[in-house]
N, CA, C and O atoms as CSV, one atom per row, in Angstrom:
chain,resi,resn,atom,element,x,y,z
A,1,MET,N,N,-2.902,8.481,29.663
A,1,MET,CA,C,-2.074,9.003,28.587
A,1,MET,C,C,-2.685,8.578,27.256
A,1,MET,O,O,-3.097,7.430,27.092
A,2,ALA,N,N,-2.738,9.489,26.330
A,2,ALA,CA,C,-3.282,9.220,25.006
A,2,ALA,C,C,-2.282,8.432,24.172
A,2,ALA,O,O,-1.071,8.519,24.374
A,3,ALA,N,N,-2.810,7.671,23.244
A,3,ALA,CA,C,-1.950,6.906,22.339
A,3,ALA,C,C,-1.175,7.863,21.442
A,3,ALA,O,O,-1.692,8.897,21.020
A,4,GLN,N,N,0.057,7.507,21.163
A,4,GLN,CA,C,0.898,8.305,20.289
A,4,GLN,C,C,1.388,7.439,19.140
A,4,GLN,O,O,1.615,6.241,19.308
A,5,ARG,N,N,1.548,8.039,17.993
A,5,ARG,CA,C,2.134,7.338,16.848
A,5,ARG,C,C,3.633,7.557,16.878
A,5,ARG,O,O,4.114,8.665,17.117
A,6,ILE,N,N,4.362,6.480,16.632
A,6,ILE,CA,C,5.814,6.578,16.511
A,6,ILE,C,C,6.233,5.862,15.238
A,6,ILE,O,O,5.496,5.025,14.717
A,7,GLY,N,N,7.395,6.185,14.748
A,7,GLY,CA,C,7.893,5.581,13.524
A,7,GLY,C,C,8.508,4.210,13.787
A,7,GLY,O,O,8.746,3.837,14.936
A,8,PRO,N,N,8.761,3.472,12.722
A,8,PRO,CA,C,9.305,2.123,12.846
A,8,PRO,C,C,10.666,2.074,13.539
A,8,PRO,O,O,10.917,1.165,14.330
A,9,GLN,N,N,11.536,3.025,13.260
A,9,GLN,CA,C,12.869,3.008,13.874
A,9,GLN,C,C,12.776,3.233,15.377
A,9,GLN,O,O,13.451,2.563,16.158
A,10,GLU,N,N,11.933,4.183,15.775
A,10,GLU,CA,C,11.760,4.455,17.196
A,10,GLU,C,C,11.141,3.246,17.900
A,10,GLU,O,O,11.544,2.899,19.011
A,11,ALA,N,N,10.165,2.608,17.258
A,11,ALA,CA,C,9.545,1.417,17.832
A,11,ALA,C,C,10.581,0.315,18.009
A,11,ALA,O,O,10.627,-0.344,19.048
A,12,LYS,N,N,11.407,0.121,16.993
A,12,LYS,CA,C,12.441,-0.911,17.058
A,12,LYS,C,C,13.398,-0.650,18.214
A,12,LYS,O,O,13.769,-1.580,18.931
A,13,GLN,N,N,13.799,0.592,18.403
A,13,GLN,CA,C,14.708,0.944,19.490
A,13,GLN,C,C,14.066,0.654,20.848
A,13,GLN,O,O,14.725,0.128,21.745
A,14,HIS,N,N,12.797,0.992,21.000
A,14,HIS,CA,C,12.111,0.766,22.268
A,14,HIS,C,C,12.000,-0.728,22.577
A,14,HIS,O,O,12.185,-1.145,23.721
A,15,VAL,N,N,11.701,-1.524,21.559
A,15,VAL,CA,C,11.557,-2.975,21.751
A,15,VAL,C,C,12.920,-3.600,22.054
A,15,VAL,O,O,13.048,-4.400,22.981
A,16,GLU,N,N,13.930,-3.237,21.276
A,16,GLU,CA,C,15.263,-3.814,21.471
A,16,GLU,C,C,15.851,-3.458,22.834
A,16,GLU,O,O,16.610,-4.242,23.405
A,17,SER,N,N,15.509,-2.292,23.352
A,17,SER,CA,C,16.035,-1.884,24.661
A,17,SER,C,C,15.267,-2.541,25.805
A,17,SER,O,O,15.679,-2.456,26.962
A,18,GLY,N,N,14.155,-3.195,25.483
A,18,GLY,CA,C,13.347,-3.833,26.516
A,18,GLY,C,C,12.348,-2.895,27.164
A,18,GLY,O,O,11.654,-3.277,28.106
A,19,ASP,N,N,12.269,-1.671,26.667
A,19,ASP,CA,C,11.350,-0.691,27.238
A,19,ASP,C,C,9.908,-0.879,26.780
A,19,ASP,O,O,8.983,-0.364,27.407
A,20,ALA,N,N,9.716,-1.617,25.685
A,20,ALA,CA,C,8.375,-1.745,25.118
A,20,ALA,C,C,8.071,-3.186,24.729
A,20,ALA,O,O,8.966,-3.985,24.450
A,21,LEU,N,N,6.790,-3.484,24.722
A,21,LEU,CA,C,6.277,-4.770,24.280
A,21,LEU,C,C,5.625,-4.548,22.922
A,21,LEU,O,O,4.774,-3.669,22.786
A,22,LEU,N,N,6.006,-5.323,21.921
A,22,LEU,CA,C,5.477,-5.187,20.564
A,22,LEU,C,C,4.371,-6.204,20.349
A,22,LEU,O,O,4.575,-7.406,20.523
A,23,VAL,N,N,3.189,-5.708,19.965
A,23,VAL,CA,C,2.015,-6.568,19.804
A,23,VAL,C,C,1.448,-6.400,18.403
A,23,VAL,O,O,1.145,-5.286,17.975
A,24,CYS,N,N,1.307,-7.504,17.698
A,24,CYS,CA,C,0.651,-7.505,16.391
A,24,CYS,C,C,-0.856,-7.459,16.642
A,24,CYS,O,O,-1.399,-8.347,17.299
A,25,ALA,N,N,-1.527,-6.449,16.132
A,25,ALA,CA,C,-2.917,-6.165,16.484
A,25,ALA,C,C,-3.954,-6.929,15.668
A,25,ALA,O,O,-5.108,-6.507,15.609
A,26,TYR,N,N,-3.583,-8.024,15.047
A,26,TYR,CA,C,-4.547,-8.838,14.298
A,26,TYR,C,C,-5.136,-9.921,15.187
A,26,TYR,O,O,-4.417,-10.550,15.962
A,27,ASP,N,N,-6.458,-10.144,15.076
A,27,ASP,CA,C,-7.118,-11.219,15.813
A,27,ASP,C,C,-6.798,-12.587,15.225
A,27,ASP,O,O,-6.784,-13.585,15.945
A,28,SER,N,N,-6.545,-12.635,13.942
A,28,SER,CA,C,-6.329,-13.884,13.228
A,28,SER,C,C,-4.890,-14.371,13.383
A,28,SER,O,O,-3.946,-13.615,13.153
A,29,ASP,N,N,-4.725,-15.638,13.774
A,29,ASP,CA,C,-3.387,-16.215,13.884
A,29,ASP,C,C,-2.714,-16.260,12.515
A,29,ASP,O,O,-1.499,-16.089,12.408
A,30,GLU,N,N,-3.498,-16.487,11.484
A,30,GLU,CA,C,-2.956,-16.519,10.121
A,30,GLU,C,C,-2.353,-15.155,9.748
A,30,GLU,O,O,-1.258,-15.097,9.189
A,31,LYS,N,N,-3.053,-14.074,10.052
A,31,LYS,CA,C,-2.538,-12.733,9.764
A,31,LYS,C,C,-1.324,-12.418,10.634
A,31,LYS,O,O,-0.383,-11.764,10.184
A,32,PHE,N,N,-1.352,-12.889,11.884
A,32,PHE,CA,C,-0.191,-12.685,12.758
A,32,PHE,C,C,1.034,-13.356,12.162
A,32,PHE,O,O,2.092,-12.733,12.069
A,33,GLN,N,N,0.914,-14.601,11.760
A,33,GLN,CA,C,2.053,-15.327,11.199
A,33,GLN,C,C,2.562,-14.660,9.921
A,33,GLN,O,O,3.766,-14.625,9.668
A,34,LYS,N,N,1.647,-14.137,9.128
A,34,LYS,CA,C,2.017,-13.504,7.859
A,34,LYS,C,C,2.697,-12.146,8.070
A,34,LYS,O,O,3.572,-11.764,7.293
A,35,ASN,N,N,2.300,-11.427,9.108
A,35,ASN,CA,C,2.763,-10.053,9.327
A,35,ASN,C,C,3.620,-9.897,10.577
A,35,ASN,O,O,3.819,-8.778,11.052
A,36,ARG,N,N,4.121,-10.984,11.107
A,36,ARG,CA,C,4.874,-10.953,12.358
A,36,ARG,C,C,6.219,-10.251,12.179
A,36,ARG,O,O,6.978,-10.543,11.255
A,37,LEU,N,N,6.485,-9.326,13.085
A,37,LEU,CA,C,7.782,-8.663,13.140
A,37,LEU,C,C,8.607,-9.318,14.242
A,37,LEU,O,O,8.061,-9.859,15.204
A,38,GLU,N,N,9.916,-9.262,14.091
A,38,GLU,CA,C,10.802,-9.847,15.091
A,38,GLU,C,C,10.507,-9.249,16.472
A,38,GLU,O,O,10.452,-8.031,16.641
A,39,GLY,N,N,10.322,-10.125,17.438
A,39,GLY,CA,C,10.080,-9.692,18.809
A,39,GLY,C,C,8.619,-9.462,19.154
A,39,GLY,O,O,8.292,-9.176,20.306
A,40,ALA,N,N,7.734,-9.584,18.166
A,40,ALA,CA,C,6.312,-9.318,18.407
A,40,ALA,C,C,5.614,-10.530,19.000
A,40,ALA,O,O,6.007,-11.673,18.769
A,41,ILE,N,N,4.565,-10.251,19.773
A,41,ILE,CA,C,3.689,-11.310,20.253
A,41,ILE,C,C,2.320,-11.105,19.611
A,41,ILE,O,O,2.000,-10.017,19.132
A,42,SER,N,N,1.526,-12.159,19.611
A,42,SER,CA,C,0.194,-12.073,19.011
A,42,SER,C,C,-0.760,-11.346,19.958
A,42,SER,O,O,-0.487,-11.210,21.151
A,43,LEU,N,N,-1.865,-10.888,19.415
A,43,LEU,CA,C,-2.882,-10.228,20.220
A,43,LEU,C,C,-3.448,-11.191,21.256
A,43,LEU,O,O,-3.729,-10.791,22.386
A,44,ASP,N,N,-3.619,-12.456,20.882
A,44,ASP,CA,C,-4.101,-13.463,21.836
A,44,ASP,C,C,-3.119,-13.638,22.987
A,44,ASP,O,O,-3.531,-13.722,24.144
A,45,ASP,N,N,-1.820,-13.693,22.680
A,45,ASP,CA,C,-0.814,-13.802,23.740
A,45,ASP,C,C,-0.844,-12.582,24.642
A,45,ASP,O,O,-0.738,-12.701,25.862
A,46,PHE,N,N,-0.988,-11.407,24.041
A,46,PHE,CA,C,-1.056,-10.182,24.843
A,46,PHE,C,C,-2.255,-10.225,25.780
A,46,PHE,O,O,-2.141,-9.903,26.963
A,47,ARG,N,N,-3.399,-10.623,25.249
A,47,ARG,CA,C,-4.610,-10.690,26.087
A,47,ARG,C,C,-4.408,-11.622,27.278
A,47,ARG,O,O,-4.859,-11.326,28.385
A,48,SER,N,N,-3.734,-12.741,27.053
A,48,SER,CA,C,-3.530,-13.692,28.158
A,48,SER,C,C,-2.486,-13.203,29.159
A,48,SER,O,O,-2.473,-13.658,30.303
A,49,GLN,N,N,-1.612,-12.283,28.749
A,49,GLN,CA,C,-0.563,-11.757,29.621
A,49,GLN,C,C,-0.871,-10.364,30.170
A,49,GLN,O,O,-0.125,-9.853,31.005
A,50,ALA,N,N,-1.951,-9.753,29.715
A,50,ALA,CA,C,-2.228,-8.339,30.010
A,50,ALA,C,C,-2.179,-8.023,31.500
A,50,ALA,O,O,-1.670,-6.970,31.885
A,51,ASP,N,N,-2.692,-8.904,32.337
A,51,ASP,CA,C,-2.703,-8.637,33.777
A,51,ASP,C,C,-1.316,-8.623,34.389
A,51,ASP,O,O,-1.110,-8.016,35.439
A,52,SER,N,N,-0.356,-9.289,33.745
A,52,SER,CA,C,0.995,-9.357,34.305
A,52,SER,C,C,1.961,-8.331,33.700
A,52,SER,O,O,3.108,-8.230,34.134
A,53,VAL,N,N,1.505,-7.576,32.708
A,53,VAL,CA,C,2.352,-6.545,32.095
A,53,VAL,C,C,2.388,-5.348,33.041
A,53,VAL,O,O,1.339,-4.834,33.429
A,54,PRO,N,N,3.584,-4.900,33.415
A,54,PRO,CA,C,3.674,-3.735,34.307
A,54,PRO,C,C,2.933,-2.531,33.721
A,54,PRO,O,O,3.009,-2.268,32.521
A,55,LYS,N,N,2.228,-1.818,34.570
A,55,LYS,CA,C,1.401,-0.686,34.121
A,55,LYS,C,C,2.230,0.431,33.493
A,55,LYS,O,O,1.698,1.230,32.723
A,56,ASP,N,N,3.518,0.501,33.806
A,56,ASP,CA,C,4.346,1.568,33.250
A,56,ASP,C,C,5.124,1.133,32.007
A,56,ASP,O,O,5.917,1.908,31.470
A,57,ARG,N,N,4.905,-0.087,31.553
A,57,ARG,CA,C,5.609,-0.580,30.363
A,57,ARG,C,C,4.911,-0.090,29.100
A,57,ARG,O,O,3.688,-0.169,28.980
A,58,GLU,N,N,5.690,0.405,28.180
A,58,GLU,CA,C,5.147,0.866,26.902
A,58,GLU,C,C,4.688,-0.344,26.089
A,58,GLU,O,O,5.367,-1.369,26.037
A,59,ILE,N,N,3.523,-0.204,25.459
A,59,ILE,CA,C,2.995,-1.262,24.602
A,59,ILE,C,C,2.802,-0.663,23.221
A,59,ILE,O,O,2.109,0.341,23.057
A,60,ILE,N,N,3.424,-1.291,22.226
A,60,ILE,CA,C,3.328,-0.819,20.855
A,60,ILE,C,C,2.502,-1.818,20.057
A,60,ILE,O,O,2.888,-2.977,19.900
A,61,PHE,N,N,1.368,-1.357,19.558
A,61,PHE,CA,C,0.511,-2.169,18.689
A,61,PHE,C,C,0.801,-1.796,17.246
A,61,PHE,O,O,1.000,-0.623,16.930
A,62,TYR,N,N,0.825,-2.782,16.380
A,62,TYR,CA,C,1.005,-2.493,14.959
A,62,TYR,C,C,0.126,-3.425,14.135
A,62,TYR,O,O,-0.257,-4.506,14.582
A,63,CYS,N,N,-0.180,-2.980,12.926
A,63,CYS,CA,C,-0.794,-3.829,11.914
A,63,CYS,C,C,-0.217,-3.395,10.575
A,63,CYS,O,O,0.155,-2.236,10.388
A,64,ALA,N,N,-0.150,-4.327,9.664
A,64,ALA,CA,C,0.492,-4.040,8.378
A,64,ALA,C,C,-0.528,-3.660,7.340
A,64,ALA,O,O,-0.169,-3.384,6.195
């Protein structure tokens, strides 16, 4: 499936419902801390968890 763009409200609904995982797409921990949205995990955390994320779970990447 190709990546799709969604708006902030739709992303928030997906994350709050538990249907999606929100990932801040910055490599830098400093940028992650500065641009962190509620419920988001860092790119490093995502990389370490990637094998355990269900293949059918929506993943939303963002950068500010």
